[in-house]
Jmol script that loads the backbone (N, CA, C; Angstrom):
load data "model"
ATOM      1  N   MET A   1     -10.023  13.072 -15.869  1.00  0.00           N
ATOM      2  CA  MET A   1      -8.723  12.455 -15.709  1.00  0.00           C
ATOM      3  C   MET A   1      -7.772  13.061 -16.752  1.00  0.00           C
ATOM      4  N   SER A   2      -6.595  13.439 -16.293  1.00  0.00           N
ATOM      5  CA  SER A   2      -5.628  14.055 -17.191  1.00  0.00           C
ATOM      6  C   SER A   2      -4.939  12.993 -18.057  1.00  0.00           C
ATOM      7  N   ILE A   3      -4.260  13.442 -19.068  1.00  0.00           N
ATOM      8  CA  ILE A   3      -3.515  12.526 -19.945  1.00  0.00           C
ATOM      9  C   ILE A   3      -2.440  11.805 -19.146  1.00  0.00           C
ATOM     10  N   PHE A   4      -1.762  12.547 -18.264  1.00  0.00           N
ATOM     11  CA  PHE A   4      -0.723  11.939 -17.429  1.00  0.00           C
ATOM     12  C   PHE A   4      -1.305  10.790 -16.599  1.00  0.00           C
ATOM     13  N   GLN A   5      -2.455  11.036 -15.957  1.00  0.00           N
ATOM     14  CA  GLN A   5      -3.089   9.999 -15.145  1.00  0.00           C
ATOM     15  C   GLN A   5      -3.486   8.799 -15.997  1.00  0.00           C
ATOM     16  N   SER A   6      -3.978   9.050 -17.194  1.00  0.00           N
ATOM     17  CA  SER A   6      -4.360   7.954 -18.099  1.00  0.00           C
ATOM     18  C   SER A   6      -3.149   7.106 -18.470  1.00  0.00           C
ATOM     19  N   ILE A   7      -2.038   7.758 -18.729  1.00  0.00           N
ATOM     20  CA  ILE A   7      -0.808   7.032 -19.097  1.00  0.00           C
ATOM     21  C   ILE A   7      -0.319   6.179 -17.926  1.00  0.00           C
ATOM     22  N   VAL A   8      -0.291   6.768 -16.733  1.00  0.00           N
ATOM     23  CA  VAL A   8       0.164   6.027 -15.552  1.00  0.00           C
ATOM     24  C   VAL A   8      -0.770   4.851 -15.273  1.00  0.00           C
ATOM     25  N   ASN A   9      -2.073   5.075 -15.321  1.00  0.00           N
ATOM     26  CA  ASN A   9      -3.024   3.984 -15.086  1.00  0.00           C
ATOM     27  C   ASN A   9      -2.871   2.878 -16.127  1.00  0.00           C
ATOM     28  N   HIS A  10      -2.662   3.252 -17.374  1.00  0.00           N
ATOM     29  CA  HIS A  10      -2.458   2.248 -18.429  1.00  0.00           C
ATOM     30  C   HIS A  10      -1.217   1.418 -18.128  1.00  0.00           C
ATOM     31  N   LYS A  11      -0.151   2.069 -17.707  1.00  0.00           N
ATOM     32  CA  LYS A  11       1.088   1.348 -17.391  1.00  0.00           C
ATOM     33  C   LYS A  11       0.858   0.372 -16.239  1.00  0.00           C
ATOM     34  N   ILE A  12       0.154   0.814 -15.204  1.00  0.00           N
ATOM     35  CA  ILE A  12      -0.131  -0.055 -14.058  1.00  0.00           C
ATOM     36  C   ILE A  12      -0.986  -1.251 -14.494  1.00  0.00           C
ATOM     37  N   ASN A  13      -1.963  -1.008 -15.350  1.00  0.00           N
ATOM     38  CA  ASN A  13      -2.889  -2.052 -15.767  1.00  0.00           C
ATOM     39  C   ASN A  13      -2.300  -3.019 -16.790  1.00  0.00           C
ATOM     40  N   THR A  14      -1.125  -2.698 -17.329  1.00  0.00           N
ATOM     41  CA  THR A  14      -0.484  -3.573 -18.317  1.00  0.00           C
ATOM     42  C   THR A  14       0.940  -3.951 -17.908  1.00  0.00           C
ATOM     43  N   ILE A  15       1.291  -3.735 -16.663  1.00  0.00           N
ATOM     44  CA  ILE A  15       2.671  -3.941 -16.218  1.00  0.00           C
ATOM     45  C   ILE A  15       3.074  -5.416 -16.303  1.00  0.00           C
ATOM     46  N   THR A  16       4.325  -5.639 -16.626  1.00  0.00           N
ATOM     47  CA  THR A  16       4.865  -7.000 -16.678  1.00  0.00           C
ATOM     48  C   THR A  16       5.676  -7.268 -15.413  1.00  0.00           C
ATOM     49  N   THR A  17       5.998  -8.521 -15.202  1.00  0.00           N
ATOM     50  CA  THR A  17       6.825  -8.907 -14.058  1.00  0.00           C
ATOM     51  C   THR A  17       8.154  -8.177 -14.092  1.00  0.00           C
ATOM     52  N   GLU A  18       8.778  -8.153 -15.258  1.00  0.00           N
ATOM     53  CA  GLU A  18      10.088  -7.521 -15.400  1.00  0.00           C
ATOM     54  C   GLU A  18      10.023  -6.023 -15.100  1.00  0.00           C
ATOM     55  N   GLU A  19       8.980  -5.370 -15.602  1.00  0.00           N
ATOM     56  CA  GLU A  19       8.839  -3.931 -15.346  1.00  0.00           C
ATOM     57  C   GLU A  19       8.631  -3.664 -13.863  1.00  0.00           C
ATOM     58  N   LEU A  20       7.820  -4.483 -13.222  1.00  0.00           N
ATOM     59  CA  LEU A  20       7.572  -4.310 -11.798  1.00  0.00           C
ATOM     60  C   LEU A  20       8.858  -4.501 -10.999  1.00  0.00           C
ATOM     61  N   MET A  21       9.639  -5.470 -11.375  1.00  0.00           N
ATOM     62  CA  MET A  21      10.932  -5.693 -10.719  1.00  0.00           C
ATOM     63  C   MET A  21      11.851  -4.483 -10.920  1.00  0.00           C
ATOM     64  N   ARG A  22      11.869  -3.963 -12.141  1.00  0.00           N
ATOM     65  CA  ARG A  22      12.715  -2.806 -12.458  1.00  0.00           C
ATOM     66  C   ARG A  22      12.277  -1.570 -11.668  1.00  0.00           C
ATOM     67  N   TYR A  23      10.965  -1.331 -11.601  1.00  0.00           N
ATOM     68  CA  TYR A  23      10.474  -0.177 -10.843  1.00  0.00           C
ATOM     69  C   TYR A  23      10.770  -0.338  -9.354  1.00  0.00           C
ATOM     70  N   GLY A  24      10.627  -1.551  -8.855  1.00  0.00           N
ATOM     71  CA  GLY A  24      10.960  -1.803  -7.458  1.00  0.00           C
ATOM     72  C   GLY A  24      12.409  -1.456  -7.172  1.00  0.00           C
ATOM     73  N   LYS A  25      13.289  -1.910  -8.038  1.00  0.00           N
ATOM     74  CA  LYS A  25      14.713  -1.618  -7.872  1.00  0.00           C
ATOM     75  C   LYS A  25      14.974  -0.117  -7.991  1.00  0.00           C
ATOM     76  N   GLN A  26      14.343   0.510  -8.973  1.00  0.00           N
ATOM     77  CA  GLN A  26      14.520   1.949  -9.204  1.00  0.00           C
ATOM     78  C   GLN A  26      14.114   2.770  -7.978  1.00  0.00           C
ATOM     79  N   PHE A  27      13.040   2.348  -7.305  1.00  0.00           N
ATOM     80  CA  PHE A  27      12.543   3.093  -6.151  1.00  0.00           C
ATOM     81  C   PHE A  27      13.019   2.511  -4.821  1.00  0.00           C
ATOM     82  N   GLY A  28      13.949   1.555  -4.878  1.00  0.00           N
ATOM     83  CA  GLY A  28      14.520   0.998  -3.659  1.00  0.00           C
ATOM     84  C   GLY A  28      13.575   0.120  -2.861  1.00  0.00           C
ATOM     85  N   VAL A  29      12.695  -0.600  -3.574  1.00  0.00           N
ATOM     86  CA  VAL A  29      11.708  -1.466  -2.926  1.00  0.00           C
ATOM     87  C   VAL A  29      12.000  -2.911  -3.316  1.00  0.00           C
ATOM     88  N   SER A  30      12.108  -3.764  -2.308  1.00  0.00           N
ATOM     89  CA  SER A  30      12.436  -5.167  -2.558  1.00  0.00           C
ATOM     90  C   SER A  30      11.170  -5.980  -2.825  1.00  0.00           C
ATOM     91  N   ILE A  31      11.084  -6.531  -4.032  1.00  0.00           N
ATOM     92  CA  ILE A  31       9.973  -7.400  -4.426  1.00  0.00           C
ATOM     93  C   ILE A  31      10.583  -8.632  -5.085  1.00  0.00           C
ATOM     94  N   SER A  32      10.195  -9.810  -4.606  1.00  0.00           N
ATOM     95  CA  SER A  32      10.735 -11.033  -5.202  1.00  0.00           C
ATOM     96  C   SER A  32      10.114 -11.247  -6.583  1.00  0.00           C
ATOM     97  N   GLU A  33      10.765 -12.074  -7.376  1.00  0.00           N
ATOM     98  CA  GLU A  33      10.234 -12.367  -8.706  1.00  0.00           C
ATOM     99  C   GLU A  33       8.875 -13.060  -8.611  1.00  0.00           C
ATOM    100  N   LYS A  34       8.738 -13.966  -7.644  1.00  0.00           N
ATOM    101  CA  LYS A  34       7.460 -14.665  -7.452  1.00  0.00           C
ATOM    102  C   LYS A  34       6.350 -13.665  -7.122  1.00  0.00           C
ATOM    103  N   GLU A  35       6.630 -12.731  -6.221  1.00  0.00           N
ATOM    104  CA  GLU A  35       5.637 -11.725  -5.850  1.00  0.00           C
ATOM    105  C   GLU A  35       5.315 -10.811  -7.030  1.00  0.00           C
ATOM    106  N   ALA A  36       6.349 -10.433  -7.776  1.00  0.00           N
ATOM    107  CA  ALA A  36       6.140  -9.575  -8.946  1.00  0.00           C
ATOM    108  C   ALA A  36       5.253 -10.274  -9.976  1.00  0.00           C
ATOM    109  N   LYS A  37       5.454 -11.578 -10.160  1.00  0.00           N
ATOM    110  CA  LYS A  37       4.608 -12.345 -11.093  1.00  0.00           C
ATOM    111  C   LYS A  37       3.160 -12.336 -10.634  1.00  0.00           C
ATOM    112  N   GLN A  38       2.960 -12.562  -9.342  1.00  0.00           N
ATOM    113  CA  GLN A  38       1.595 -12.591  -8.807  1.00  0.00           C
ATOM    114  C   GLN A  38       0.915 -11.232  -8.954  1.00  0.00           C
ATOM    115  N   ILE A  39       1.640 -10.190  -8.639  1.00  0.00           N
ATOM    116  CA  ILE A  39       1.083  -8.841  -8.703  1.00  0.00           C
ATOM    117  C   ILE A  39       0.793  -8.453 -10.153  1.00  0.00           C
ATOM    118  N   ALA A  40       1.746  -8.707 -11.046  1.00  0.00           N
ATOM    119  CA  ALA A  40       1.565  -8.358 -12.460  1.00  0.00           C
ATOM    120  C   ALA A  40       0.380  -9.124 -13.047  1.00  0.00           C
ATOM    121  N   ALA A  41       0.254 -10.398 -12.699  1.00  0.00           N
ATOM    122  CA  ALA A  41      -0.872 -11.200 -13.205  1.00  0.00           C
ATOM    123  C   ALA A  41      -2.192 -10.643 -12.689  1.00  0.00           C
ATOM    124  N   TYR A  42      -2.210 -10.208 -11.445  1.00  0.00           N
ATOM    125  CA  TYR A  42      -3.429  -9.642 -10.878  1.00  0.00           C
ATOM    126  C   TYR A  42      -3.793  -8.318 -11.558  1.00  0.00           C
ATOM    127  N   LEU A  43      -2.803  -7.481 -11.806  1.00  0.00           N
ATOM    128  CA  LEU A  43      -3.052  -6.157 -12.384  1.00  0.00           C
ATOM    129  C   LEU A  43      -3.416  -6.199 -13.862  1.00  0.00           C
ATOM    130  N   ARG A  44      -2.847  -7.154 -14.577  1.00  0.00           N
ATOM    131  CA  ARG A  44      -3.018  -7.205 -16.018  1.00  0.00           C
ATOM    132  C   ARG A  44      -4.485  -7.296 -16.408  1.00  0.00           C
ATOM    133  N   GLY A  45      -4.917  -6.350 -17.214  1.00  0.00           N
ATOM    134  CA  GLY A  45      -6.269  -6.374 -17.729  1.00  0.00           C
ATOM    135  C   GLY A  45      -7.306  -5.719 -16.834  1.00  0.00           C
ATOM    136  N   ARG A  46      -6.904  -5.312 -15.645  1.00  0.00           N
ATOM    137  CA  ARG A  46      -7.839  -4.613 -14.761  1.00  0.00           C
ATOM    138  C   ARG A  46      -7.834  -3.140 -15.127  1.00  0.00           C
ATOM    139  N   ASN A  47      -8.893  -2.486 -14.795  1.00  0.00           N
ATOM    140  CA  ASN A  47      -8.990  -1.056 -15.086  1.00  0.00           C
ATOM    141  C   ASN A  47      -8.955  -0.303 -13.762  1.00  0.00           C
ATOM    142  N   VAL A  48      -7.790  -0.277 -13.131  1.00  0.00           N
ATOM    143  CA  VAL A  48      -7.621   0.337 -11.822  1.00  0.00           C
ATOM    144  C   VAL A  48      -7.165   1.785 -11.996  1.00  0.00           C
ATOM    145  N   ASP A  49      -7.812   2.672 -11.258  1.00  0.00           N
ATOM    146  CA  ASP A  49      -7.407   4.080 -11.228  1.00  0.00           C
ATOM    147  C   ASP A  49      -6.617   4.299  -9.943  1.00  0.00           C
ATOM    148  N   ILE A  50      -5.286   4.283 -10.026  1.00  0.00           N
ATOM    149  CA  ILE A  50      -4.484   4.405  -8.816  1.00  0.00           C
ATOM    150  C   ILE A  50      -4.510   5.813  -8.234  1.00  0.00           C
ATOM    151  N   PHE A  51      -5.087   6.751  -8.950  1.00  0.00           N
ATOM    152  CA  PHE A  51      -5.221   8.109  -8.435  1.00  0.00           C
ATOM    153  C   PHE A  51      -6.467   8.241  -7.560  1.00  0.00           C
ATOM    154  N   ASN A  52      -7.343   7.247  -7.607  1.00  0.00           N
ATOM    155  CA  ASN A  52      -8.531   7.206  -6.766  1.00  0.00           C
ATOM    156  C   ASN A  52      -8.144   6.483  -5.477  1.00  0.00           C
ATOM    157  N   ILE A  53      -8.211   7.195  -4.361  1.00  0.00           N
ATOM    158  CA  ILE A  53      -7.714   6.663  -3.091  1.00  0.00           C
ATOM    159  C   ILE A  53      -8.428   5.374  -2.685  1.00  0.00           C
ATOM    160  N   SER A  54      -9.745   5.302  -2.847  1.00  0.00           N
ATOM    161  CA  SER A  54     -10.457   4.084  -2.443  1.00  0.00           C
ATOM    162  C   SER A  54     -10.108   2.901  -3.345  1.00  0.00           C
ATOM    163  N   GLU A  55      -9.970   3.133  -4.652  1.00  0.00           N
ATOM    164  CA  GLU A  55      -9.560   2.048  -5.565  1.00  0.00           C
ATOM    165  C   GLU A  55      -8.155   1.578  -5.243  1.00  0.00           C
ATOM    166  N   ARG A  56      -7.263   2.526  -4.963  1.00  0.00           N
ATOM    167  CA  ARG A  56      -5.884   2.174  -4.625  1.00  0.00           C
ATOM    168  C   ARG A  56      -5.867   1.349  -3.340  1.00  0.00           C
ATOM    169  N   GLY A  57      -6.687   1.715  -2.369  1.00  0.00           N
ATOM    170  CA  GLY A  57      -6.760   0.957  -1.120  1.00  0.00           C
ATOM    171  C   GLY A  57      -7.231  -0.469  -1.336  1.00  0.00           C
ATOM    172  N   ARG A  58      -8.277  -0.634  -2.162  1.00  0.00           N
ATOM    173  CA  ARG A  58      -8.771  -1.986  -2.476  1.00  0.00           C
ATOM    174  C   ARG A  58      -7.695  -2.800  -3.194  1.00  0.00           C
ATOM    175  N   LEU A  59      -7.004  -2.155  -4.121  1.00  0.00           N
ATOM    176  CA  LEU A  59      -5.937  -2.825  -4.859  1.00  0.00           C
ATOM    177  C   LEU A  59      -4.854  -3.323  -3.905  1.00  0.00           C
ATOM    178  N   LEU A  60      -4.444  -2.474  -2.985  1.00  0.00           N
ATOM    179  CA  LEU A  60      -3.383  -2.856  -2.055  1.00  0.00           C
ATOM    180  C   LEU A  60      -3.834  -3.965  -1.104  1.00  0.00           C
ATOM    181  N   LYS A  61      -5.107  -3.979  -0.736  1.00  0.00           N
ATOM    182  CA  LYS A  61      -5.629  -5.069   0.103  1.00  0.00           C
ATOM    183  C   LYS A  61      -5.582  -6.397  -0.656  1.00  0.00           C
ATOM    184  N   GLU A  62      -5.906  -6.361  -1.950  1.00  0.00           N
ATOM    185  CA  GLU A  62      -5.840  -7.579  -2.761  1.00  0.00           C
ATOM    186  C   GLU A  62      -4.388  -8.047  -2.916  1.00  0.00           C
ATOM    187  N   ILE A  63      -3.487  -7.107  -3.108  1.00  0.00           N
ATOM    188  CA  ILE A  63      -2.065  -7.459  -3.227  1.00  0.00           C
ATOM    189  C   ILE A  63      -1.576  -8.061  -1.910  1.00  0.00           C
ATOM    190  N   GLU A  64      -2.051  -7.523  -0.801  1.00  0.00           N
ATOM    191  CA  GLU A  64      -1.677  -8.075   0.510  1.00  0.00           C
ATOM    192  C   GLU A  64      -2.154  -9.518   0.641  1.00  0.00           C
ATOM    193  N   LYS A  65      -3.353  -9.821   0.152  1.00  0.00           N
ATOM    194  CA  LYS A  65      -3.875 -11.189   0.193  1.00  0.00           C
ATOM    195  C   LYS A  65      -3.039 -12.122  -0.673  1.00  0.00           C
ATOM    196  N   LEU A  66      -2.610 -11.612  -1.844  1.00  0.00           N
ATOM    197  CA  LEU A  66      -1.827 -12.429  -2.776  1.00  0.00           C
ATOM    198  C   LEU A  66      -0.411 -12.682  -2.272  1.00  0.00           C
ATOM    199  N   THR A  67       0.157 -11.695  -1.599  1.00  0.00           N
ATOM    200  CA  THR A  67       1.571 -11.778  -1.217  1.00  0.00           C
ATOM    201  C   THR A  67       1.718 -11.710   0.301  1.00  0.00           C
ATOM    202  N   SER A  68       1.998 -10.526   0.815  1.00  0.00           N
ATOM    203  CA  SER A  68       2.165 -10.327   2.255  1.00  0.00           C
ATOM    204  C   SER A  68       1.952  -8.850   2.583  1.00  0.00           C
ATOM    205  N   PRO A  69       1.733  -8.530   3.853  1.00  0.00           N
ATOM    206  CA  PRO A  69       1.590  -7.114   4.228  1.00  0.00           C
ATOM    207  C   PRO A  69       2.833  -6.289   3.881  1.00  0.00           C
ATOM    208  N   GLN A  70       4.004  -6.888   4.037  1.00  0.00           N
ATOM    209  CA  GLN A  70       5.247  -6.178   3.725  1.00  0.00           C
ATOM    210  C   GLN A  70       5.340  -5.850   2.241  1.00  0.00           C
ATOM    211  N   THR A  71       4.950  -6.802   1.401  1.00  0.00           N
ATOM    212  CA  THR A  71       4.993  -6.575  -0.043  1.00  0.00           C
ATOM    213  C   THR A  71       3.963  -5.524  -0.443  1.00  0.00           C
ATOM    214  N   ALA A  72       2.774  -5.593   0.140  1.00  0.00           N
ATOM    215  CA  ALA A  72       1.747  -4.596  -0.167  1.00  0.00           C
ATOM    216  C   ALA A  72       2.228  -3.204   0.214  1.00  0.00           C
ATOM    217  N   LYS A  73       2.924  -3.101   1.337  1.00  0.00           N
ATOM    218  CA  LYS A  73       3.469  -1.807   1.760  1.00  0.00           C
ATOM    219  C   LYS A  73       4.529  -1.332   0.764  1.00  0.00           C
ATOM    220  N   ALA A  74       5.362  -2.260   0.287  1.00  0.00           N
ATOM    221  CA  ALA A  74       6.391  -1.916  -0.691  1.00  0.00           C
ATOM    222  C   ALA A  74       5.751  -1.447  -2.000  1.00  0.00           C
ATOM    223  N   VAL A  75       4.727  -2.149  -2.442  1.00  0.00           N
ATOM    224  CA  VAL A  75       4.026  -1.757  -3.672  1.00  0.00           C
ATOM    225  C   VAL A  75       3.365  -0.404  -3.478  1.00  0.00           C
ATOM    226  N   SER A  76       2.848  -0.164  -2.302  1.00  0.00           N
ATOM    227  CA  SER A  76       2.240   1.131  -1.997  1.00  0.00           C
ATOM    228  C   SER A  76       3.261   2.251  -2.165  1.00  0.00           C
ATOM    229  N   GLN A  77       4.492   2.004  -1.746  1.00  0.00           N
ATOM    230  CA  GLN A  77       5.556   2.999  -1.895  1.00  0.00           C
ATOM    231  C   GLN A  77       5.832   3.293  -3.369  1.00  0.00           C
ATOM    232  N   VAL A  78       5.861   2.248  -4.191  1.00  0.00           N
ATOM    233  CA  VAL A  78       6.089   2.432  -5.623  1.00  0.00           C
ATOM    234  C   VAL A  78       4.927   3.201  -6.252  1.00  0.00           C
ATOM    235  N   VAL A  79       3.707   2.803  -5.913  1.00  0.00           N
ATOM    236  CA  VAL A  79       2.517   3.469  -6.461  1.00  0.00           C
ATOM    237  C   VAL A  79       2.508   4.940  -6.057  1.00  0.00           C
ATOM    238  N   THR A  80       2.890   5.211  -4.830  1.00  0.00           N
ATOM    239  CA  THR A  80       2.935   6.609  -4.364  1.00  0.00           C
ATOM    240  C   THR A  80       3.900   7.429  -5.214  1.00  0.00           C
ATOM    241  N   GLN A  81       5.000   6.833  -5.610  1.00  0.00           N
ATOM    242  CA  GLN A  81       5.955   7.552  -6.481  1.00  0.00           C
ATOM    243  C   GLN A  81       5.320   7.884  -7.833  1.00  0.00           C
ATOM    244  N   PHE A  82       4.490   6.980  -8.339  1.00  0.00           N
ATOM    245  CA  PHE A  82       3.824   7.207  -9.623  1.00  0.00           C
ATOM    246  C   PHE A  82       2.768   8.312  -9.535  1.00  0.00           C
ATOM    247  N   THR A  83       2.156   8.445  -8.367  1.00  0.00           N
ATOM    248  CA  THR A  83       1.037   9.377  -8.252  1.00  0.00           C
ATOM    249  C   THR A  83       1.460  10.768  -7.800  1.00  0.00           C
ATOM    250  N   LYS A  84       2.731  10.987  -7.587  1.00  0.00           N
ATOM    251  CA  LYS A  84       3.205  12.315  -7.173  1.00  0.00           C
ATOM    252  C   LYS A  84       3.249  13.263  -8.352  1.00  0.00           C
TER     253      LYS A  84
END
end "model"
wireframe off; spacefill off
backbone 0.3
color backbone group
C-alpha cells in the first residue's frame, strides 16, 4: 500500500460528520446531516481499505443498510473521487 493510499484510508476511517458534509458538497453529492452522522459513526475506528474493491463493496452495502440506496450511491461517488 502506498503512502497516498494510507493517508486516504486514514482519512476515511477517522472522518467526521462535518468533513463528510464538506466533501459531499465539494463533489456535488447531497448527503443529509443525519446520514452523514450515521456514516461517520460507522466509519470511525474501522480499518477499511477503500482501494480494495471487495472491502469497498461491503462498506457501501453497510452504508446502504444504515441510510438508503441513494445515499450509498452518493457515498460511492465521493469514494470514487478519493481513489482516482
